[in-house]
PDB file of N, CA, C, O and CB in Angstrom:
ATOM      1  N   MET A   1       0.840  -1.181   0.000  1.00  0.00           N
ATOM      2  CA  MET A   1       0.000   0.000   0.000  1.00  0.00           C
ATOM      3  C   MET A   1       0.881   1.238   0.000  1.00  0.00           C
ATOM      4  O   MET A   1       2.109   1.153   0.021  1.00  0.00           O
ATOM      5  CB  MET A   1      -0.954   0.001   1.213  1.00  0.00           C
ATOM      6  N   GLY A   2       0.237   2.367  -0.024  1.00  0.00           N
ATOM      7  CA  GLY A   2       0.963   3.616  -0.118  1.00  0.00           C
ATOM      8  C   GLY A   2       1.341   4.212   1.222  1.00  0.00           C
ATOM      9  O   GLY A   2       1.096   3.650   2.289  1.00  0.00           O
ATOM     10  N   GLN A   3       1.949   5.376   1.108  1.00  0.00           N
ATOM     11  CA  GLN A   3       2.411   6.099   2.295  1.00  0.00           C
ATOM     12  C   GLN A   3       1.264   6.457   3.232  1.00  0.00           C
ATOM     13  O   GLN A   3       1.421   6.426   4.453  1.00  0.00           O
ATOM     14  CB  GLN A   3       3.146   7.362   1.883  1.00  0.00           C
ATOM     15  N   LEU A   4       0.119   6.794   2.665  1.00  0.00           N
ATOM     16  CA  LEU A   4      -1.021   7.168   3.514  1.00  0.00           C
ATOM     17  C   LEU A   4      -1.473   6.013   4.392  1.00  0.00           C
ATOM     18  O   LEU A   4      -1.700   6.190   5.589  1.00  0.00           O
ATOM     19  CB  LEU A   4      -2.186   7.644   2.656  1.00  0.00           C
ATOM     20  N   ALA A   5      -1.604   4.836   3.801  1.00  0.00           N
ATOM     21  CA  ALA A   5      -2.034   3.663   4.572  1.00  0.00           C
ATOM     22  C   ALA A   5      -1.009   3.327   5.644  1.00  0.00           C
ATOM     23  O   ALA A   5      -1.378   2.974   6.764  1.00  0.00           O
ATOM     24  CB  ALA A   5      -2.251   2.449   3.645  1.00  0.00           C
ATOM     25  N   ASN A   6       0.275   3.434   5.314  1.00  0.00           N
ATOM     26  CA  ASN A   6       1.326   3.166   6.296  1.00  0.00           C
ATOM     27  C   ASN A   6       1.272   4.155   7.451  1.00  0.00           C
ATOM     28  O   ASN A   6       1.350   3.766   8.616  1.00  0.00           O
ATOM     29  CB  ASN A   6       2.700   3.218   5.632  1.00  0.00           C
ATOM     30  N   ALA A   7       1.138   5.440   7.122  1.00  0.00           N
ATOM     31  CA  ALA A   7       1.106   6.470   8.162  1.00  0.00           C
ATOM     32  C   ALA A   7      -0.145   6.331   9.029  1.00  0.00           C
ATOM     33  O   ALA A   7      -0.075   6.481  10.249  1.00  0.00           O
ATOM     34  CB  ALA A   7       1.160   7.873   7.531  1.00  0.00           C
ATOM     35  N   LEU A   8      -1.276   6.048   8.411  1.00  0.00           N
ATOM     36  CA  LEU A   8      -2.519   5.854   9.165  1.00  0.00           C
ATOM     37  C   LEU A   8      -2.381   4.664  10.110  1.00  0.00           C
ATOM     38  O   LEU A   8      -2.765   4.743  11.277  1.00  0.00           O
ATOM     39  CB  LEU A   8      -3.715   5.643   8.206  1.00  0.00           C
ATOM     40  N   GLY A   9      -1.840   3.578   9.610  1.00  0.00           N
ATOM     41  CA  GLY A   9      -1.643   2.396  10.446  1.00  0.00           C
ATOM     42  C   GLY A   9      -0.746   2.668  11.639  1.00  0.00           C
ATOM     43  O   GLY A   9      -1.022   2.204  12.745  1.00  0.00           O
ATOM     44  N   LYS A  10       0.327   3.418  11.421  1.00  0.00           N
ATOM     45  CA  LYS A  10       1.231   3.774  12.521  1.00  0.00           C
ATOM     46  C   LYS A  10       0.518   4.637  13.550  1.00  0.00           C
ATOM     47  O   LYS A  10       0.720   4.472  14.753  1.00  0.00           O
ATOM     48  CB  LYS A  10       2.469   4.509  11.986  1.00  0.00           C
ATOM     49  N   ASN A  11      -0.314   5.558  13.078  1.00  0.00           N
ATOM     50  CA  ASN A  11      -1.052   6.422  14.002  1.00  0.00           C
ATOM     51  C   ASN A  11      -2.057   5.615  14.825  1.00  0.00           C
ATOM     52  O   ASN A  11      -2.222   5.854  16.021  1.00  0.00           O
ATOM     53  CB  ASN A  11      -1.777   7.537  13.227  1.00  0.00           C
ATOM     54  N   ILE A  12      -2.721   4.669  14.185  1.00  0.00           N
ATOM     55  CA  ILE A  12      -3.674   3.825  14.908  1.00  0.00           C
ATOM     56  C   ILE A  12      -2.942   3.001  15.955  1.00  0.00           C
ATOM     57  O   ILE A  12      -3.394   2.901  17.095  1.00  0.00           O
ATOM     58  CB  ILE A  12      -4.445   2.901  13.935  1.00  0.00           C
ATOM     59  N   ARG A  13      -1.813   2.409  15.575  1.00  0.00           N
ATOM     60  CA  ARG A  13      -1.036   1.598  16.519  1.00  0.00           C
ATOM     61  C   ARG A  13      -0.576   2.446  17.705  1.00  0.00           C
ATOM     62  O   ARG A  13      -0.677   2.016  18.854  1.00  0.00           O
ATOM     63  CB  ARG A  13       0.184   0.964  15.812  1.00  0.00           C
ATOM     64  N   ALA A  14      -0.071   3.647  17.428  1.00  0.00           N
ATOM     65  CA  ALA A  14       0.419   4.513  18.503  1.00  0.00           C
ATOM     66  C   ALA A  14      -0.707   4.879  19.464  1.00  0.00           C
ATOM     67  O   ALA A  14      -0.514   4.863  20.680  1.00  0.00           O
ATOM     68  CB  ALA A  14       1.050   5.788  17.921  1.00  0.00           C
ATOM     69  N   GLN A  15      -1.878   5.208  18.929  1.00  0.00           N
ATOM     70  CA  GLN A  15      -3.010   5.582  19.779  1.00  0.00           C
ATOM     71  C   GLN A  15      -3.512   4.375  20.565  1.00  0.00           C
ATOM     72  O   GLN A  15      -3.885   4.503  21.731  1.00  0.00           O
ATOM     73  CB  GLN A  15      -4.150   6.178  18.932  1.00  0.00           C
ATOM     74  N   ARG A  16      -3.522   3.207  19.931  1.00  0.00           N
ATOM     75  CA  ARG A  16      -3.939   1.984  20.621  1.00  0.00           C
ATOM     76  C   ARG A  16      -3.021   1.711  21.812  1.00  0.00           C
ATOM     77  O   ARG A  16      -3.489   1.413  22.912  1.00  0.00           O
ATOM     78  CB  ARG A  16      -3.934   0.779  19.648  1.00  0.00           C
ATOM     79  N   LYS A  17      -1.721   1.814  21.585  1.00  0.00           N
ATOM     80  CA  LYS A  17      -0.760   1.570  22.659  1.00  0.00           C
ATOM     81  C   LYS A  17      -0.871   2.623  23.752  1.00  0.00           C
ATOM     82  O   LYS A  17      -0.742   2.313  24.936  1.00  0.00           O
ATOM     83  CB  LYS A  17       0.659   1.542  22.104  1.00  0.00           C
ATOM     84  N   ALA A  18      -1.111   3.881  23.347  1.00  0.00           N
ATOM     85  CA  ALA A  18      -1.265   4.955  24.331  1.00  0.00           C
ATOM     86  C   ALA A  18      -2.479   4.711  25.227  1.00  0.00           C
ATOM     87  O   ALA A  18      -2.485   5.100  26.395  1.00  0.00           O
ATOM     88  CB  ALA A  18      -1.396   6.314  23.624  1.00  0.00           C
ATOM     89  N   LYS A  19      -3.501   4.066  24.674  1.00  0.00           N
ATOM     90  CA  LYS A  19      -4.707   3.745  25.444  1.00  0.00           C
ATOM     91  C   LYS A  19      -4.565   2.442  26.221  1.00  0.00           C
ATOM     92  O   LYS A  19      -5.462   2.068  26.978  1.00  0.00           O
ATOM     93  CB  LYS A  19      -5.907   3.656  24.518  1.00  0.00           C
ATOM     94  N   GLY A  20      -3.439   1.748  26.038  1.00  0.00           N
ATOM     95  CA  GLY A  20      -3.201   0.506  26.772  1.00  0.00           C
ATOM     96  C   GLY A  20      -4.007  -0.674  26.269  1.00  0.00           C
ATOM     97  O   GLY A  20      -4.275  -1.609  27.023  1.00  0.00           O
ATOM     98  N   LEU A  21      -4.394  -0.642  25.011  1.00  0.00           N
ATOM     99  CA  LEU A  21      -5.190  -1.726  24.437  1.00  0.00           C
ATOM    100  C   LEU A  21      -4.315  -2.679  23.639  1.00  0.00           C
ATOM    101  O   LEU A  21      -3.369  -2.258  22.972  1.00  0.00           O
ATOM    102  CB  LEU A  21      -6.301  -1.162  23.547  1.00  0.00           C
ATOM    103  N   SER A  22      -4.632  -3.946  23.712  1.00  0.00           N
ATOM    104  CA  SER A  22      -3.970  -4.909  22.841  1.00  0.00           C
ATOM    105  C   SER A  22      -4.630  -4.830  21.464  1.00  0.00           C
ATOM    106  O   SER A  22      -5.733  -4.307  21.310  1.00  0.00           O
ATOM    107  CB  SER A  22      -4.050  -6.367  23.430  1.00  0.00           C
ATOM    108  N   GLN A  23      -3.930  -5.357  20.485  1.00  0.00           N
ATOM    109  CA  GLN A  23      -4.503  -5.408  19.145  1.00  0.00           C
ATOM    110  C   GLN A  23      -5.770  -6.260  19.148  1.00  0.00           C
ATOM    111  O   GLN A  23      -6.747  -5.934  18.474  1.00  0.00           O
ATOM    112  CB  GLN A  23      -3.478  -5.967  18.135  1.00  0.00           C
ATOM    113  N   ASP A  24      -5.749  -7.342  19.904  1.00  0.00           N
ATOM    114  CA  ASP A  24      -6.931  -8.208  20.018  1.00  0.00           C
ATOM    115  C   ASP A  24      -8.122  -7.448  20.596  1.00  0.00           C
ATOM    116  O   ASP A  24      -9.237  -7.551  20.086  1.00  0.00           O
ATOM    117  CB  ASP A  24      -6.616  -9.428  20.894  1.00  0.00           C
ATOM    118  N   ALA A  25      -7.879  -6.686  21.662  1.00  0.00           N
ATOM    119  CA  ALA A  25      -8.957  -5.950  22.320  1.00  0.00           C
ATOM    120  C   ALA A  25      -9.545  -4.894  21.393  1.00  0.00           C
ATOM    121  O   ALA A  25     -10.763  -4.724  21.335  1.00  0.00           O
ATOM    122  CB  ALA A  25      -8.449  -5.295  23.605  1.00  0.00           C
ATOM    123  N   LEU A  26      -8.681  -4.183  20.668  1.00  0.00           N
ATOM    124  CA  LEU A  26      -9.169  -3.165  19.734  1.00  0.00           C
ATOM    125  C   LEU A  26      -9.988  -3.822  18.627  1.00  0.00           C
ATOM    126  O   LEU A  26     -11.075  -3.353  18.293  1.00  0.00           O
ATOM    127  CB  LEU A  26      -7.991  -2.362  19.129  1.00  0.00           C
ATOM    128  N   ALA A  27      -9.472  -4.893  18.067  1.00  0.00           N
ATOM    129  CA  ALA A  27     -10.186  -5.588  16.997  1.00  0.00           C
ATOM    130  C   ALA A  27     -11.553  -6.076  17.468  1.00  0.00           C
ATOM    131  O   ALA A  27     -12.554  -5.908  16.771  1.00  0.00           O
ATOM    132  CB  ALA A  27      -9.358  -6.767  16.486  1.00  0.00           C
ATOM    133  N   LEU A  28     -11.590  -6.672  18.635  1.00  0.00           N
ATOM    134  CA  LEU A  28     -12.849  -7.178  19.183  1.00  0.00           C
ATOM    135  C   LEU A  28     -13.858  -6.050  19.381  1.00  0.00           C
ATOM    136  O   LEU A  28     -15.026  -6.182  19.015  1.00  0.00           O
ATOM    137  CB  LEU A  28     -12.600  -7.899  20.513  1.00  0.00           C
ATOM    138  N   ALA A  29     -13.406  -4.949  19.958  1.00  0.00           N
ATOM    139  CA  ALA A  29     -14.304  -3.817  20.211  1.00  0.00           C
ATOM    140  C   ALA A  29     -14.821  -3.200  18.912  1.00  0.00           C
ATOM    141  O   ALA A  29     -15.933  -2.675  18.865  1.00  0.00           O
ATOM    142  CB  ALA A  29     -13.587  -2.753  21.039  1.00  0.00           C
ATOM    143  N   CYS A  30     -14.007  -3.267  17.863  1.00  0.00           N
ATOM    144  CA  CYS A  30     -14.398  -2.697  16.560  1.00  0.00           C
ATOM    145  C   CYS A  30     -15.128  -3.707  15.682  1.00  0.00           C
ATOM    146  O   CYS A  30     -15.572  -3.376  14.582  1.00  0.00           O
ATOM    147  CB  CYS A  30     -13.168  -2.181  15.824  1.00  0.00           C
ATOM    148  N   LYS A  31     -15.250  -4.941  16.172  1.00  0.00           N
ATOM    149  CA  LYS A  31     -15.870  -6.012  15.391  1.00  0.00           C
ATOM    150  C   LYS A  31     -15.104  -6.249  14.083  1.00  0.00           C
ATOM    151  O   LYS A  31     -15.685  -6.410  13.010  1.00  0.00           O
ATOM    152  CB  LYS A  31     -17.346  -5.671  15.091  1.00  0.00           C
ATOM    153  N   ILE A  32     -13.760  -6.264  14.226  1.00  0.00           N
ATOM    154  CA  ILE A  32     -12.857  -6.508  13.107  1.00  0.00           C
ATOM    155  C   ILE A  32     -12.010  -7.720  13.484  1.00  0.00           C
ATOM    156  O   ILE A  32     -11.596  -7.855  14.635  1.00  0.00           O
ATOM    157  CB  ILE A  32     -11.957  -5.241  12.784  1.00  0.00           C
ATOM    158  N   ASP A  33     -11.755  -8.586  12.535  1.00  0.00           N
ATOM    159  CA  ASP A  33     -10.877  -9.727  12.792  1.00  0.00           C
ATOM    160  C   ASP A  33      -9.491  -9.230  13.199  1.00  0.00           C
ATOM    161  O   ASP A  33      -8.998  -8.247  12.646  1.00  0.00           O
ATOM    162  CB  ASP A  33     -10.783 -10.642  11.542  1.00  0.00           C
ATOM    163  N   ARG A  34      -8.861  -9.906  14.162  1.00  0.00           N
ATOM    164  CA  ARG A  34      -7.557  -9.483  14.665  1.00  0.00           C
ATOM    165  C   ARG A  34      -6.508  -9.428  13.566  1.00  0.00           C
ATOM    166  O   ARG A  34      -5.674  -8.523  13.544  1.00  0.00           O
ATOM    167  CB  ARG A  34      -7.097 -10.415  15.761  1.00  0.00           C
ATOM    168  N   SER A  35      -6.547 -10.394  12.653  1.00  0.00           N
ATOM    169  CA  SER A  35      -5.556 -10.390  11.576  1.00  0.00           C
ATOM    170  C   SER A  35      -5.762  -9.194  10.646  1.00  0.00           C
ATOM    171  O   SER A  35      -4.796  -8.640  10.122  1.00  0.00           O
ATOM    172  CB  SER A  35      -5.631 -11.701  10.776  1.00  0.00           C
ATOM    173  N   TYR A  36      -7.016  -8.797  10.442  1.00  0.00           N
ATOM    174  CA  TYR A  36      -7.299  -7.617   9.626  1.00  0.00           C
ATOM    175  C   TYR A  36      -6.807  -6.361  10.334  1.00  0.00           C
ATOM    176  O   TYR A  36      -6.279  -5.452   9.692  1.00  0.00           O
ATOM    177  CB  TYR A  36      -8.810  -7.508   9.324  1.00  0.00           C
ATOM    178  N   MET A  37      -6.977  -6.303  11.650  1.00  0.00           N
ATOM    179  CA  MET A  37      -6.476  -5.153  12.411  1.00  0.00           C
ATOM    180  C   MET A  37      -4.959  -5.063  12.263  1.00  0.00           C
ATOM    181  O   MET A  37      -4.409  -3.970  12.129  1.00  0.00           O
ATOM    182  CB  MET A  37      -6.872  -5.264  13.914  1.00  0.00           C
ATOM    183  N   GLY A  38      -4.293  -6.199  12.288  1.00  0.00           N
ATOM    184  CA  GLY A  38      -2.852  -6.206  12.084  1.00  0.00           C
ATOM    185  C   GLY A  38      -2.477  -5.661  10.721  1.00  0.00           C
ATOM    186  O   GLY A  38      -1.514  -4.906  10.588  1.00  0.00           O
ATOM    187  N   ARG A  39      -3.240  -6.044   9.710  1.00  0.00           N
ATOM    188  CA  ARG A  39      -2.988  -5.532   8.353  1.00  0.00           C
ATOM    189  C   ARG A  39      -3.235  -4.037   8.275  1.00  0.00           C
ATOM    190  O   ARG A  39      -2.520  -3.328   7.566  1.00  0.00           O
ATOM    191  CB  ARG A  39      -3.869  -6.257   7.332  1.00  0.00           C
ATOM    192  N   ILE A  40      -4.236  -3.547   8.992  1.00  0.00           N
ATOM    193  CA  ILE A  40      -4.498  -2.102   9.043  1.00  0.00           C
ATOM    194  C   ILE A  40      -3.296  -1.386   9.642  1.00  0.00           C
ATOM    195  O   ILE A  40      -2.805  -0.404   9.086  1.00  0.00           O
ATOM    196  CB  ILE A  40      -5.780  -1.795   9.872  1.00  0.00           C
ATOM    197  N   GLU A  41      -2.828  -1.885  10.776  1.00  0.00           N
ATOM    198  CA  GLU A  41      -1.713  -1.234  11.464  1.00  0.00           C
ATOM    199  C   GLU A  41      -0.415  -1.302  10.666  1.00  0.00           C
ATOM    200  O   GLU A  41       0.445  -0.434  10.818  1.00  0.00           O
ATOM    201  CB  GLU A  41      -1.506  -1.868  12.823  1.00  0.00           C
ATOM    202  N   ARG A  42      -0.262  -2.305   9.828  1.00  0.00           N
ATOM    203  CA  ARG A  42       0.931  -2.411   8.987  1.00  0.00           C
ATOM    204  C   ARG A  42       0.785  -1.634   7.685  1.00  0.00           C
ATOM    205  O   ARG A  42       1.724  -1.574   6.891  1.00  0.00           O
ATOM    206  CB  ARG A  42       1.226  -3.867   8.681  1.00  0.00           C
ATOM    207  N   GLY A  43      -0.386  -1.039   7.459  1.00  0.00           N
ATOM    208  CA  GLY A  43      -0.610  -0.257   6.253  1.00  0.00           C
ATOM    209  C   GLY A  43      -0.821  -1.099   5.011  1.00  0.00           C
ATOM    210  O   GLY A  43      -0.538  -0.651   3.900  1.00  0.00           O
ATOM    211  N   GLU A  44      -1.311  -2.307   5.189  1.00  0.00           N
ATOM    212  CA  GLU A  44      -1.496  -3.229   4.074  1.00  0.00           C
ATOM    213  C   GLU A  44      -2.870  -3.144   3.431  1.00  0.00           C
ATOM    214  O   GLU A  44      -3.102  -3.758   2.390  1.00  0.00           O
ATOM    215  CB  GLU A  44      -1.258  -4.622   4.536  1.00  0.00           C
ATOM    216  N   VAL A  45      -3.785  -2.391   4.035  1.00  0.00           N
ATOM    217  CA  VAL A  45      -5.137  -2.261   3.494  1.00  0.00           C
ATOM    218  C   VAL A  45      -5.571  -0.800   3.550  1.00  0.00           C
ATOM    219  O   VAL A  45      -5.060  -0.011   4.345  1.00  0.00           O
ATOM    220  CB  VAL A  45      -6.136  -3.159   4.274  1.00  0.00           C
ATOM    221  N   ASN A  46      -6.522  -0.462   2.692  1.00  0.00           N
ATOM    222  CA  ASN A  46      -7.154   0.854   2.751  1.00  0.00           C
ATOM    223  C   ASN A  46      -8.438   0.717   3.554  1.00  0.00           C
ATOM    224  O   ASN A  46      -9.261  -0.159   3.290  1.00  0.00           O
ATOM    225  CB  ASN A  46      -7.440   1.423   1.317  1.00  0.00           C
ATOM    226  N   LEU A  47      -8.596   1.582   4.522  1.00  0.00           N
ATOM    227  CA  LEU A  47      -9.783   1.549   5.382  1.00  0.00           C
ATOM    228  C   LEU A  47     -10.973   2.221   4.731  1.00  0.00           C
ATOM    229  O   LEU A  47     -10.824   3.158   3.947  1.00  0.00           O
ATOM    230  CB  LEU A  47      -9.490   2.212   6.710  1.00  0.00           C
ATOM    231  N   THR A  48     -12.151   1.734   5.065  1.00  0.00           N
ATOM    232  CA  THR A  48     -13.355   2.469   4.715  1.00  0.00           C
ATOM    233  C   THR A  48     -13.541   3.573   5.762  1.00  0.00           C
ATOM    234  O   THR A  48     -12.954   3.517   6.842  1.00  0.00           O
ATOM    235  CB  THR A  48     -14.613   1.518   4.645  1.00  0.00           C
ATOM    236  N   VAL A  49     -14.331   4.537   5.443  1.00  0.00           N
ATOM    237  CA  VAL A  49     -14.638   5.612   6.392  1.00  0.00           C
ATOM    238  C   VAL A  49     -15.333   5.030   7.621  1.00  0.00           C
ATOM    239  O   VAL A  49     -15.082   5.464   8.746  1.00  0.00           O
ATOM    240  CB  VAL A  49     -15.529   6.700   5.727  1.00  0.00           C
ATOM    241  N   GLU A  50     -16.197   4.059   7.406  1.00  0.00           N
ATOM    242  CA  GLU A  50     -16.914   3.437   8.523  1.00  0.00           C
ATOM    243  C   GLU A  50     -15.947   2.777   9.503  1.00  0.00           C
ATOM    244  O   GLU A  50     -16.101   2.917  10.716  1.00  0.00           O
ATOM    245  CB  GLU A  50     -17.918   2.402   8.001  1.00  0.00           C
ATOM    246  N   LYS A  51     -14.953   2.061   8.984  1.00  0.00           N
ATOM    247  CA  LYS A  51     -13.968   1.403   9.853  1.00  0.00           C
ATOM    248  C   LYS A  51     -13.129   2.437  10.592  1.00  0.00           C
ATOM    249  O   LYS A  51     -12.830   2.265  11.774  1.00  0.00           O
ATOM    250  CB  LYS A  51     -13.054   0.470   9.031  1.00  0.00           C
ATOM    251  N   LEU A  52     -12.751   3.505   9.909  1.00  0.00           N
ATOM    252  CA  LEU A  52     -11.974   4.561  10.550  1.00  0.00           C
ATOM    253  C   LEU A  52     -12.748   5.157  11.722  1.00  0.00           C
ATOM    254  O   LEU A  52     -12.184   5.359  12.798  1.00  0.00           O
ATOM    255  CB  LEU A  52     -11.613   5.659   9.535  1.00  0.00           C
ATOM    256  N   TYR A  53     -14.029   5.437  11.522  1.00  0.00           N
ATOM    257  CA  TYR A  53     -14.858   5.988  12.595  1.00  0.00           C
ATOM    258  C   TYR A  53     -15.036   4.990  13.737  1.00  0.00           C
ATOM    259  O   TYR A  53     -15.052   5.375  14.907  1.00  0.00           O
ATOM    260  CB  TYR A  53     -16.223   6.400  12.048  1.00  0.00           C
ATOM    261  N   SER A  54     -15.167   3.730  13.400  1.00  0.00           N
ATOM    262  CA  SER A  54     -15.304   2.697  14.417  1.00  0.00           C
ATOM    263  C   SER A  54     -14.046   2.620  15.277  1.00  0.00           C
ATOM    264  O   SER A  54     -14.126   2.576  16.505  1.00  0.00           O
ATOM    265  CB  SER A  54     -15.590   1.338  13.766  1.00  0.00           C
ATOM    266  N   ILE A  55     -12.898   2.604  14.630  1.00  0.00           N
ATOM    267  CA  ILE A  55     -11.627   2.543  15.357  1.00  0.00           C
ATOM    268  C   ILE A  55     -11.446   3.785  16.214  1.00  0.00           C
ATOM    269  O   ILE A  55     -11.059   3.684  17.378  1.00  0.00           O
ATOM    270  CB  ILE A  55     -10.446   2.394  14.381  1.00  0.00           C
ATOM    271  N   ALA A  56     -11.721   4.954  15.649  1.00  0.00           N
ATOM    272  CA  ALA A  56     -11.581   6.201  16.399  1.00  0.00           C
ATOM    273  C   ALA A  56     -12.521   6.216  17.603  1.00  0.00           C
ATOM    274  O   ALA A  56     -12.146   6.691  18.675  1.00  0.00           O
ATOM    275  CB  ALA A  56     -11.861   7.410  15.488  1.00  0.00           C
ATOM    276  N   GLY A  57     -13.724   5.706  17.436  1.00  0.00           N
ATOM    277  CA  GLY A  57     -14.667   5.665  18.544  1.00  0.00           C
ATOM    278  C   GLY A  57     -14.155   4.826  19.700  1.00  0.00           C
ATOM    279  O   GLY A  57     -14.251   5.226  20.860  1.00  0.00           O
ATOM    280  N   VAL A  58     -13.615   3.669  19.381  1.00  0.00           N
ATOM    281  CA  VAL A  58     -13.077   2.793  20.428  1.00  0.00           C
ATOM    282  C   VAL A  58     -11.854   3.439  21.079  1.00  0.00           C
ATOM    283  O   VAL A  58     -11.650   3.320  22.287  1.00  0.00           O
ATOM    284  CB  VAL A  58     -12.706   1.405  19.844  1.00  0.00           C
ATOM    285  N   LEU A  59     -11.039   4.127  20.267  1.00  0.00           N
ATOM    286  CA  LEU A  59      -9.844   4.780  20.796  1.00  0.00           C
ATOM    287  C   LEU A  59     -10.149   6.129  21.452  1.00  0.00           C
ATOM    288  O   LEU A  59      -9.253   6.803  21.960  1.00  0.00           O
ATOM    289  CB  LEU A  59      -8.834   4.973  19.686  1.00  0.00           C
ATOM    290  N   GLN A  60     -11.417   6.503  21.431  1.00  0.00           N
ATOM    291  CA  GLN A  60     -11.889   7.744  22.057  1.00  0.00           C
ATOM    292  C   GLN A  60     -11.148   8.973  21.540  1.00  0.00           C
ATOM    293  O   GLN A  60     -10.654   9.799  22.307  1.00  0.00           O
ATOM    294  CB  GLN A  60     -11.736   7.656  23.565  1.00  0.00           C
ATOM    295  N   CYS A  61     -11.088   9.064  20.205  1.00  0.00           N
ATOM    296  CA  CYS A  61     -10.483  10.240  19.579  1.00  0.00           C
ATOM    297  C   CYS A  61     -11.268  10.561  18.305  1.00  0.00           C
ATOM    298  O   CYS A  61     -12.070   9.753  17.836  1.00  0.00           O
ATOM    299  CB  CYS A  61      -8.959   9.998  19.261  1.00  0.00           C
ATOM    300  N   GLU A  62     -11.031  11.719  17.772  1.00  0.00           N
ATOM    301  CA  GLU A  62     -11.651  12.100  16.510  1.00  0.00           C
ATOM    302  C   GLU A  62     -10.956  11.355  15.372  1.00  0.00           C
ATOM    303  O   GLU A  62      -9.743  11.151  15.427  1.00  0.00           O
ATOM    304  CB  GLU A  62     -11.580  13.642  16.294  1.00  0.00           C
ATOM    305  N   PRO A  63     -11.689  10.950  14.356  1.00  0.00           N
ATOM    306  CA  PRO A  63     -11.068  10.261  13.229  1.00  0.00           C
ATOM    307  C   PRO A  63      -9.918  11.066  12.615  1.00  0.00           C
ATOM    308  O   PRO A  63      -8.905  10.500  12.205  1.00  0.00           O
ATOM    309  CB  PRO A  63     -12.112   9.967  12.169  1.00  0.00           C
ATOM    310  N   GLY A  64     -10.084  12.379  12.557  1.00  0.00           N
ATOM    311  CA  GLY A  64      -9.037  13.235  12.001  1.00  0.00           C
ATOM    312  C   GLY A  64      -7.729  13.165  12.763  1.00  0.00           C
ATOM    313  O   GLY A  64      -6.664  13.405  12.194  1.00  0.00           O
ATOM    314  N   PHE A  65      -7.798  12.837  14.046  1.00  0.00           N
ATOM    315  CA  PHE A  65      -6.598  12.703  14.863  1.00  0.00           C
ATOM    316  C   PHE A  65      -5.724  11.555  14.362  1.00  0.00           C
ATOM    317  O   PHE A  65      -4.501  11.599  14.495  1.00  0.00           O
ATOM    318  CB  PHE A  65      -6.975  12.482  16.333  1.00  0.00           C
ATOM    319  N   LEU A  66      -6.344  10.539  13.794  1.00  0.00           N
ATOM    320  CA  LEU A  66      -5.618   9.369  13.304  1.00  0.00           C
ATOM    321  C   LEU A  66      -5.052   9.563  11.902  1.00  0.00           C
ATOM    322  O   LEU A  66      -4.137   8.850  11.488  1.00  0.00           O
ATOM    323  CB  LEU A  66      -6.524   8.168  13.315  1.00  0.00           C
ATOM    324  N   LEU A  67      -5.600  10.532  11.176  1.00  0.00           N
ATOM    325  CA  LEU A  67      -5.158  10.752   9.802  1.00  0.00           C
ATOM    326  C   LEU A  67      -3.790  11.426   9.754  1.00  0.00           C
ATOM    327  O   LEU A  67      -3.499  12.306  10.564  1.00  0.00           O
ATOM    328  CB  LEU A  67      -6.180  11.596   9.050  1.00  0.00           C
ATOM    329  N   PRO A  68      -2.953  11.010   8.805  1.00  0.00           N
ATOM    330  CA  PRO A  68      -1.647  11.645   8.651  1.00  0.00           C
ATOM    331  C   PRO A  68      -1.800  13.030   8.027  1.00  0.00           C
ATOM    332  O   PRO A  68      -2.852  13.344   7.471  1.00  0.00           O
ATOM    333  CB  PRO A  68      -0.715  10.767   7.790  1.00  0.00           C
ATOM    334  N   PRO A  69      -0.762  13.858   8.114  1.00  0.00           N
ATOM    335  CA  PRO A  69      -0.828  15.185   7.501  1.00  0.00           C
ATOM    336  C   PRO A  69      -0.995  15.088   5.979  1.00  0.00           C
ATOM    337  O   PRO A  69      -0.606  14.095   5.364  1.00  0.00           O
ATOM    338  CB  PRO A  69       0.436  15.991   7.842  1.00  0.00           C
ATOM    339  N   VAL A  70      -1.566  16.110   5.397  1.00  0.00           N
ATOM    340  CA  VAL A  70      -1.809  16.140   3.960  1.00  0.00           C
ATOM    341  C   VAL A  70      -0.515  15.934   3.171  1.00  0.00           C
ATOM    342  O   VAL A  70      -0.533  15.322   2.103  1.00  0.00           O
ATOM    343  CB  VAL A  70      -2.460  17.462   3.565  1.00  0.00           C
ATOM    344  N   SER A  71       0.587  16.432   3.679  1.00  0.00           N
ATOM    345  CA  SER A  71       1.867  16.335   2.950  1.00  0.00           C
ATOM    346  C   SER A  71       2.292  14.888   2.710  1.00  0.00           C
ATOM    347  O   SER A  71       3.035  14.623   1.765  1.00  0.00           O
ATOM    348  CB  SER A  71       2.965  17.063   3.720  1.00  0.00           C
ATOM    349  N   ILE A  72       1.844  13.953   3.531  1.00  0.00           N
ATOM    350  CA  ILE A  72       2.175  12.532   3.344  1.00  0.00           C
ATOM    351  C   ILE A  72       1.577  12.023   2.039  1.00  0.00           C
ATOM    352  O   ILE A  72       2.192  11.213   1.346  1.00  0.00           O
ATOM    353  CB  ILE A  72       1.661  11.684   4.537  1.00  0.00           C
ATOM    354  N   GLY A  73       0.391  12.491   1.707  1.00  0.00           N
ATOM    355  CA  GLY A  73      -0.306  11.996   0.530  1.00  0.00           C
ATOM    356  C   GLY A  73       0.121  12.651  -0.771  1.00  0.00           C
ATOM    357  O   GLY A  73      -0.313  12.232  -1.844  1.00  0.00           O
ATOM    358  N   LEU A  74       0.948  13.652  -0.696  1.00  0.00           N
ATOM    359  CA  LEU A  74       1.412  14.338  -1.901  1.00  0.00           C
ATOM    360  C   LEU A  74       2.643  13.656  -2.460  1.00  0.00           C
ATOM    361  O   LEU A  74       3.625  13.437  -1.750  1.00  0.00           O
ATOM    362  CB  LEU A  74       1.713  15.809  -1.607  1.00  0.00           C
ATOM    363  N   ASP A  75       2.584  13.328  -3.719  1.00  0.00           N
ATOM    364  CA  ASP A  75       3.751  12.673  -4.349  1.00  0.00           C
ATOM    365  C   ASP A  75       4.506  13.639  -5.215  1.00  0.00           C
ATOM    366  O   ASP A  75       5.511  13.269  -5.822  1.00  0.00           O
ATOM    367  CB  ASP A  75       3.321  11.467  -5.183  1.00  0.00           C
TER     368      ASP A  75
END
């Protein structure tokens, strides 16, 4: 995947760890398979808006907080 997916995945992982959640716990709360959550965090998949909002809700942050800066997406 691209730089955006990688940066988003890193941001999700950092916020998950800051909240003290395991990958399993986050996946379960978001109703996402744990292996898929791992792929999200590694930047291997593109998220839907619905999944982004679900993850942000569980992490108790705004979805925009998880998004990388616009400059990451510029090639």
